[in-house]
C-alpha positions as CSV (number, residue, x, y, z in Angstrom):
1,M,98.1,81.0,98.2
2,T,94.7,82.3,97.5
3,T,92.7,81.4,94.4
4,H,91.9,85.1,93.9
5,R,95.5,86.2,94.1
6,V,96.2,89.8,93.1
7,Q,99.8,90.2,92.1
8,A,101.8,93.1,93.6
9,P,103.2,95.4,90.9
10,V,106.8,95.2,90.1
11,I,108.2,98.6,90.8
12,G,111.6,99.2,89.1
13,E,114.5,101.2,90.5
14,G,113.8,104.9,90.2
15,E,110.2,104.2,89.0
16,K,107.5,106.2,90.7
17,P,104.2,104.2,91.1
18,T,100.9,106.0,91.0
19,G,97.5,105.5,92.7
20,P,97.3,103.0,95.7
21,A,100.6,101.4,94.6
22,S,102.4,104.6,95.4
23,Y,102.1,103.6,99.1
24,F,103.6,100.1,98.6
25,P,107.3,101.0,99.1
26,A,106.5,102.8,102.3
27,I,104.3,99.9,103.5
28,E,107.1,97.4,103.0
29,R,109.6,99.7,104.8
30,T,107.2,100.5,107.7
31,Y,105.9,97.0,108.4
32,D,108.9,95.0,107.3
33,R,106.7,92.6,105.3
34,P,106.2,92.2,101.5
35,V,103.2,94.0,100.1
36,Q,102.1,90.7,98.5
37,D,101.4,89.4,102.0
38,W,99.0,92.4,102.7
39,L,97.4,92.0,99.2
40,D,96.7,88.3,99.9
41,M,95.3,89.1,103.3
42,A,93.0,91.8,102.0
43,A,91.8,89.5,99.1
44,D,90.9,86.8,101.5
45,A,89.1,89.1,103.8
46,L,87.2,90.8,101.0
47,E,85.4,87.5,100.4
48,T,83.2,88.1,103.4
49,R,83.8,91.7,104.5
50,T,83.3,95.2,103.0
51,H,86.1,97.5,102.0
52,M,86.0,99.5,105.3
53,E,85.7,96.3,107.4
54,V,88.9,95.0,105.8
55,V,90.6,98.4,106.3
56,G,89.5,98.2,110.0
57,M,90.8,94.7,110.3
58,L,94.2,95.6,108.9
59,K,94.4,98.6,111.2
60,Q,93.2,96.8,114.4
61,E,94.8,93.4,114.0
62,H,98.0,94.3,112.1
63,G,98.7,97.9,113.1
64,L,98.6,99.4,109.6
65,G,97.8,103.1,109.4
66,H,94.5,104.1,107.7
67,G,96.1,105.3,104.5
68,H,98.2,102.2,104.1
69,A,95.3,99.9,104.9
70,N,93.0,101.7,102.5
71,A,95.6,101.7,99.7
72,V,96.0,97.9,100.0
73,V,92.3,97.3,100.0
74,A,91.7,99.7,97.1
75,Y,94.4,98.1,95.0
76,V,92.9,94.6,95.5
77,R,89.4,95.8,94.7
78,A,90.5,97.6,91.6
79,A,92.4,94.5,90.4
80,Q,89.4,92.2,91.1
81,D,87.0,94.6,89.3
82,S,89.1,94.7,86.1
């Protein structure tokens, strides 16, 4: 577990998330992996890489689409900035 952990939002049944989190249900369905895994990966990578470098890494190394990768990174950055 990372020391800079960003918690995934809890999205209730019938609840419609907004912003980057609106992508999270589709990310979990598409890549069959909890969104928390992607958030942790992005948080780790953001220690030494820029936003777009992390987006590129998620796309190239893990097969995420651009919108999904960008949503994960944007969510982590927003949480770390708050």
